[in-house]
Structures are given as structure tokens and as C-alpha cells.
N, C-alpha and C positions, 0 to 999 in steps of 0.2 A: 354508631355501634360498629366495632370491628368484628367481622365474621371470617371464619376460616372454614373452607370446605373443599371437597374434591369435585372438580368439574372436568368431565371427560378425561379422567385419569391424571389431571394436573391439579396441584395444590393452588388454591386461590385464597388470598388474604385481601379483604376489601373493607373499607370503612363506608358504611351505608346506613341509611335509615332502616331500622329493623322492620318497619311496617310497609316498606316499599315492596310491591309485588315482585316475586321471583321472576316473572315474565319480563318486567321492565328492567330489572337488574341485568338479566341475561342479554337482552337486546341492546339496551342503552349504554350500560357500563362495561359489558364484556364482549360485545360484538357478535353474539350468537343470533343468527338471522333465521334459522329454521323454525324457531319458536314464534308463532304468529298470534296476534290478538284478533280474535273473531268477535267474541261477545263480551269479554271482560267479566263474565259472571259464572264461569265454570261449566257452561252448558254445551259448548260447541266442540271442544277437544282440539282446537287448532294449536293450543299452547301446551299440549301434552309433553311432559318430560318424565324421566324416571328419577325418583328420589329414593335412594336405597333400593334400587331395582324394582320399584313399584310405580306404575303410571299415575301421574297426578296432573291436575289442571294448574299450571304454573301461575295463572292469573289469580288464583285463590290462595296461594301460599305466600305468606309474608317472608321476605328474604331472611329475616332473623331466624326463621325456623329451619334453615338448611345449615346452620352453624354445626360443624363437625360431621356433616353428613356427606353422602355421595350423590351428585347430580349428573345425569347422563342425558345428552341431547343427541339428535340425529348426527350432528357433526362428530361427536365422539364415537358413535357406532360406525360411521363412515371411515374414520381414520383407522379404526381397528379392523375393518373389513367385515364386521359382524352383521351388517345390514345388507350386504351385497345380494344375497339370494332373495331377500324380500324386495329390494329395488328391482331386480331383474324380473321377478314375478309380476310386480305392478305394471311394468312396462309391457311385458309380453301379454298380459291380460287386458290391456287397455284401461287400467284402473286409475290412470292419471288424466284428469281433465284439466282444470285451470291450475291445479297444483297447490292451491292455498292450504287445503286440509291435509295434503298427502303426508307431510312429516308427522303430524299427530297420529294418523292412521298407522304409519309404519312403526312408530314407537309402541303403540298399542299392540300391533301384530307381533313385534319383537318380544314384548313382555309375555304374550300368550305362548308363542312358539318356544320360548326358552323353557317354560315349565311344562308344556304339552306339545310335543312335536307331531302329534297326530290328532288334532282336534276335529270334532264333528262341526258341521255348519252352524248348528245352534250355539256351540261354544264360541265359535268365531263371532257370530252376531253379538253375543253377550259381551265378549272382550272389546268390541269396538262400539258398543252401545253409547258410549260417552263422546263419540266423534260424529260430527255432522258434516255431510257433503251436500253442497247446493247444486252440484252438476250432474250427479248420477243417481241411479236407483239402488245403489249399493251392491248389486249383483256382481259387477266386475271386481269390486273391492273384495268381496267374500271369495270369489273365484281366485283372485290373486293371492290371498292368504292361504287358501288350500294348496295352490301351486307352490308357494314358498315353503309350506310344510313338506311337500313332496321333495323339493330341492334339498331341503335341510336333511331329511331322512336319507336321501340318496347319497349325499356327500359327507355324511358323518363317518 
């Protein structure tokens, strides 16, 4: 199947099996490496991307479903500079351990902070509830997202 979509603000035309997971298409066919496969069942959040600006587990989305849609990965947010404050906050808060889950957490944080620049801790917890980290107790991640919100409010 030929699908056309926007990936990180670039038009992509690709011939692909429509049932191939979006995660695999991004990594194997398009070279996007921030999207990780942790569980392959939509439970860990390591493969989180934005589809039409909403966070989704890309391992659960058939590639054919992104036809004519907009897909954004951490690479796209990095190149536009939109994720810089979140990255800085994660580093400053010590929220980066092994780093495997970090892109998914950052995508979820970005999605939250885009719509709510002043979230409560419970709102942050809810926003990242689909992301699993095996290295931390989540406190530093929640702290990092609070700090990122502060950075974003301060520099807007």
C-alpha cells in the first residue's frame, strides 16, 4: 500500500504493508531511532509518538492508519527546538537514567505542556501514566516535567 503522511514536518510517500506497526516503519524504513520497542503491546510507552498531536503507542498503530495524517517524533521536536526546555529540565532534575524510556516520556510531557502549561502533579502523573521506567521511582520525572512547565511559562 502506498501511504502519504507528514513526518516531522516533511512529506513522506512510502510503499508499505498497511498492517506493519508504525513503530517498525519509523525505525526500520525511515531511520527514526528515538522510538523504542519496549513491550510491543502498548503498555510501556517507549514507542510514544504524536499522531495528529496526540500521544499514541506506535507499536499498536498499523502504518496504514497514518495515511494523510501528521506524525511527530522526538527528532521532529528537536529540530524545531520545541523540546529543548523539556530536555533541559530532564537533565537538570536527574530524570534521565538509562535513557531507553526518555523519548516516550518527553513526547508525553510535550503533549501535556502544549495544552496545559501549568499542570498539577496529579495531571502530570496522569499524562505519563502510559510510560514505564524501570530505573526510577518516577519522582525525578515528575519533578522534571514541573520544571519544564516553569521554563516554558518563563520563556513564553
